[in-house]
N, C-alpha and C positions, 0 to 999 in steps of 0.2 A: 859393318857399321853398328851392329847390335851392341858390341862391347862399348862403343863410344857413347851410344844413347844411355846405356846402363851407368856409365861413369858420370854423365851429365845429370842423370836422375839422382844419383847418390850425393853429388855435390849440392844440388838444389835442396835435397832433404836435410843435409847437414846444416846448410845455411838457414833453413827454416827453423831448425831446432835451436840454433844459437841466437835467433832473433829476440830482441828485448821484449819483455812482456809489459813494460811501462816506459814512460818518458818523463823525465824530470825537467819541466819547463823552467822552474826557478828553484834555487838560485843556480847561476852558472858556476862552474868550478873555478877556484882561485878568485873568489870575490872578497873584497875588503869592505868592512862595515865601520861606520863611525858610531853607530848605535848597537845595542846588544841583541836586537831582534833580527831573526832571519826567517822569512816565510818560504816554505816549500810548497810548490804547486806540482802535483804529480798526476799524470794520466794513466789510467789502467781500466780494465773492464772486469766484471764479475766472472766471466768465462776464463780469465787469465789468473785471477787472484781473488782470495776472499778476505785478505787483511794486508795492511801495509804497516810495517814497524819501523819507526825512526829512532835510532839509537845515537846517543851523544853524551859523553862525559858521565857515564853510569846512570843516565836518565833515559827512559824508554817511553815512547808514545805509540799507541796502537790505533790505527784507523780502520774501521770496518768497511769493506768494499760492498756496495749495494748494487743490485741488478739494474736499477734505473739511473745510476750515476756513473760518470766516466772520469770526472776530474775531482781531485781532493786537495785541500790546502791545509797547512798547519804551520803556525808560527812558534818557533822555539827561541830560547835565550842562549846566547853564546857566552863562552868564557873569554876573558881577555887573552889576546894572542891567537895562536893557531888552534883551529878546531877541525876535527875530522868527524863528519856526520855520515852514518850508514843508513841507507834506505833498503829494507828487505821486503820482498813480496812472498807471501805464503799462500799455498793452496792445499787445503786438506791437511794442514800441519806440516807440509813439506816446503822447503825453500825452492822457489822457482826463479828468483833473480835477486842479486845483491849488488847495489851500487853505492857510491860514496861521493861526497863533496868535501873539498878542502876550502875552508873559509877562515877569514882573519878578522877578529874584532880588535880594532885599534882603540883601546880605551884611552880616555884623556889622562888617566893616571896609571897606565900600564908601565911597569918597570922592565928594563932589559930588552928593549925592542931591537931586533936584528934588522937593521936597515937593508942589508942585502937580501934577506929573506922576504922582506916586505915588498920588494920590487916585483915579486911574482904575482902579487894580488892587485886587482884593479877595483876602484869604486864604480859600481854600476847602479844607476838610479832606476827605480821602477815606474814612477808615476809619469809616464808619457803615453799618449793615446795608443800607439801601436802595441805597447805591452799590456795596457789596461783592457784592450779588446778581448784578451783571453779570459778575463774574469767577468766580463760584462754580462755573460749569460746567467750568472748566479748573483752577482753583486751590482748594486747601483754605484757606478764609478764617478758620477757627477756629484760634486760637493753641494750639500744642502745647508751648509753652515751660514748663518746670517752674517752679513757684511757690516752691520750697524752695531756690533758689540752686544746685541741681544742674545740671550741664552734660550735655547729650545726648552720647552716645558719638560720634555722627556729626552734627556741627552742620549739615551740608548737608541733614539731614532736618527741620530747623526750618522751619515754614511760612513764616517771614519770608524765608528764604534765597533762594528762587527769584527774587523780585522785587528784593530789596535787597542782593544780594551785592556789587554795585558799590561800596557804601559802604566796604568794607574792603579795597579794592584800593590800599592805601597802604603806605608803607615801615614806618610805626609804627601799630599798631592798639590802641585802648583795650580793656582786658580784657573789659568787658561786651559790647562789639561783637564782638570776636574769638571769644567763646564763645556769641554769639547769645542773651545774657540780656536781650533787648530790653525786656521788661516790667519789669525792675528799675527802669528809668528812665521808660519809656513806659507809665506805669501809669494813665493817664486822669485824673490829678489836675490841679488848677489852682492857681495861686498869686496873689499880690497883683497881679502885672503882667498876668495873662491871665485874670482872673475872667470877662471877657466871653465867653471861649471855652468856658465850662463846658458839657460835654455835646456839644461839637462833634466830638470824635473819641474813639474807644475807647482810643487810644494817645497822648493828650495828655501833655505834660510840664509840670510845675509851673514857672512863671516868677515869681520868680527861681529858678535851678536850684541855687544854693549849698546849700540844705538837702538836696537829693537827692545832690549830690556829697559832702557831709559824712558820709553814711552809710558811705562807704568811705574817704574822705580825711579823716582826723582833724584835720589842720592847718587846715582851712578856717575853722572857728569861731574858732580862735586868731588867724588873720590879721585877722579882723574886729575883734579887740580891740586891735590894734596901735596904738601912739601915733600913728603916721603910716601911713595906708593908701591904697591905690590906688583910684581911682574905680570901676573894674569890680568890685573886691572889695567895696567899700562897697555897691554895688547888688546884690551876689549874682549877678553876670553872668559866671560863669566862662567861658561859651561865647563871650564877646567875643574872648578871646585864644586859647582852646583849642577844637579841634574834638572834640566828645565821642565821635565815632566813630573817628577816626584822621587821620593827617596824614603827609606826607612829611618834615615837620620834627620836630626833637626836642621832647619834652614835648607832643606832639600840637598844637603851635602852628599857627595859621592861616597864618603867614608865618615866615620866619626871624627871629631875635630882633631884629636891628637894623631890618629892614624893618617888622616888626610895631610896634615902639615909635615909629618915625618916621611911621607912618601917622597917629597922633594927635598926636605931638609933632614936627610938621613943622619947627619952628624949630631942631631939633637935626640936621636932615638934611644939613647941609653937612660933616659928618664932623669938626667941630671944636667942642669943648665944654669947659667948665671952663677958661677962660683963666686961667693961673696968675699973676695980677698980684700976689698976696701970698704970701709964705712959702716957695714951693718953686721959686724961680728965675724967669728971664725967659720970656716966651712963645717958643714955637718959631718957626722961620722961616715956617711955614705959618699962624701966628697963633693957635694954641690947642692944646688937648689932643686927640689923635685918639680916635675912638670905634669905629673898625673898621679892618680891614686890618693889624692888628698881633697878635702873640702876647700872651696875657694872662699877665703875670708872676705874678699871684696864683693862677692856675689853670693849671698846666703842661699843655700839650697842647691847650689851648682857645684860640680866637680872642678877642681883646678885643672886647667888645660891651657894651651898656647894662647888662645884668644882672651884669656883673663888678663894678660899683660900686653899683648900685641893686638892692634886693630888690623885684621887681614885685608881691609880694603884700602886704607890710607890713614896717615897721621901727620901731625905737625912735629911729632917726636922722632928722634933717631931710632932706627930699627923698628919703625912702626909702633913704638911704645905708646901706651895709653898714659901719657905723662900729665902730671899736674905741675904747672909752672914750666920753667925753661930747662931745668936740670933733669937728666935721665933718672936720677935717684928718686925723683918725684913719683915715679910709677911704683916704687917700693912702698911708699907711704900709703898707698891704697890698702895695703894689708898690714904693714908694720907701722902701727901708729907710734908716735913718739910719746 
């Protein structure tokens, strides 16, 4: 019997040596995101590790493990498409454990989506009571945002601020986000396009979002009535072009205007458009009308770009043109005076 006991002892010892030193509560592997932020919640103790290193896309974040703390959280920004994030535990400079998570950020403007690949990833919402309980020992998980559109005197005291403050680290910030009136939009309601998510999160946003946007932006409903309207406007998908929290670009756009438009309208990306074969002279030496890299004669101080001639929300003019009168060439007269 002694050899058998020895064998069992060796097996138990080996199993003990391979036991994980930490547990990644969030995110689950193969999670799909509609926003660019992912929060990692990691359990470990000082006896097991003295630092946690999160590596992703040539970016490294190091968390110091403290004797009195067992749970650590960090929010990182994902790249559009697939992301592999590595979590490595170190003790005394030596690697004691390495784990990874495969995550997918489905950007509103991401090109080249592999629909088959995307099927492997599921959207998983966090803000439900059973998940929030893990964080409640360190964070106040009950919203203290006023429901009467008032703004807290110190917005950093908002319960959302501690985890989500990275969302407003942009040059231009949307007013509800800047004032941390999160529940004005994140009210738990659902719309036609996300009925299947009913009850999935306390802070769900109705999709399409246009109805929510129109509560502050009166022009939204009028754009939908335009004779010629833009696809995202027809669908009520304002967030296709605008980031509702903020952006480094003007008008909270997800990209600069020309780059944003040519993401969908790639055929216009050669910088030449509206070849003037009729009416206003011969084509230029480059072969057509420029769409960028020039000053806009109709809007002094601004660069020529797509929205100089087209209204991206809606227009009475063909092709969303900012026409004067009933003839398409009226838009040309904005710059080319007779």
